[in-house]
N, C-alpha and C positions, 0 to 999 in steps of 0.2 A: 093734510090740507095746509094752506099757507099760514105762516105764523100769525099774521094779523087776524085771522079767523080762529085759529087754535086757542090763543090765549084768551082767558075769560075773567081775569082779575078786575078789581074795582077801577083801575085806570082804563082798561080796555072798554068797559061798559059806556064810557063817556065819548068814545070815538065812533061816530056813525059809519056804517059800512060804506055809505056813499062818499065819505071823506077819503077812505082808503082807495076806493075804486076810481075816484075822479081827482086824485091828487095832482098838484101842479107838476109839470115835467121837471125832472131832475131832483125831486124830493124823495128821499129814502129814509126809512126809520130802521136803525139797527137796534136789535134787542139783545140785551145781556141775558143769557139763559142759564139756569142752574144745571141743565144737562148738556146742552150743545155749546155753551160758551158764548159765541156771538153769531146771531143769525140776522139776515135781512128780513124785513116784514113779508116779502113775497116768497121766501124760502119755504119749501114744503117740509113739515116736521110731523113727527108722531107725538101723540099725547104722552105726558109723563107727569109724575107727582112731585118733582123737585123744584125747590125755590132756592135762590141765593141765600135767603135768611134762615134756612132750615139745616139742621144737622142730618147728614146722610151717613148711615153706617159705612165704615171703611174710608170715608172721605172727610168727615167733620162738617163744619159749616161750609157750604158750597162757595160763598163769596171768598172766603179765605183760601179755599183750595184753588179756585181759579186765579186769585191774585198771586199765589205762590207758584202757579204753573204757567204764568206768562200771558194771561188774557189781555193785559194792557199792551204788550208787544204785538199781539195778534191784531188788536184794534188799530194800533198805530200803523202797522204795515198795510192794513186795508186802506186806511185814510191816505197814506202816502201814495198808494197805487191809484186810488180813485180821484184824489186831488180836489176835494170839495172846497168851496170858498168859505163856507160856514158850517160848523158843527154845533148843535144845540144839545147840551147835556142836561137831560131832565131826569136823570137817574135818582132813585131813592138811596138812602144811606148804604144799605147792604150791597146794592148793585154798583153804586159808585165806588165802593171799596174794592170790588172785584177788578176794576180797571184803573185803579189809582196810578197816576203818572202817565197815562196814555198820551197826553198832549206834550209831554217833555220832548223837545227836539222837533216837533212839527213846525214847519215853516210855511207861510202863505195860507194858513188856515186860521180863521177867526173862531175860537172856541168860546161859546157863551154858556155859562153854567147857570141854570135856574134852580134855585132851592126854595123850599117852603119851610123855613126854620120853625121849630117847635110844634109842627103839625103831625109828625110821625106818619103813620099809615093813613091818617085823615087827608093827607095831601094827594092821595092817588087820583081821586076824581079831577082835581085841578090839573094834575099832570096830563091826564087824558084830554081835557078840554084844550090845553095848550098844544098838544100833538095834533088834535083835530084842526085847530086854527092854522098851524104850520102846513099841514097837508093841503088845506083848502087854498091858502094864500101864497104859500112858498116863502113867507116872511116870519121873522121872529117877533 
């Protein structure tokens, strides 16, 4: 099923299906995935039990594994190919670590990082609400 339906974490509970299905044209959500690396919200994926924040036998913490294996470069290459005007980084700490440095060298792309300092996992619903707003309006 599409990634936007597959993921069921606290952040995703705050994003109504209608927001995904009626998103403004040109709005895409890229998802840092513990198993797949980077997926677009409409990409079809299988269910899996891995999170960037968890230790996976043979790999260690997935965010570190992806960081050390070039996820930032993969994301940067994607963005260079798609050429969006704006990228909104709503990633939580472990996920942001997996793509650290992706914006280095990007030109013509306005990267806006939104953080929720001191909130930890409690920030997930707020991240979801912000994604829903962006999907509906196309604006940050």
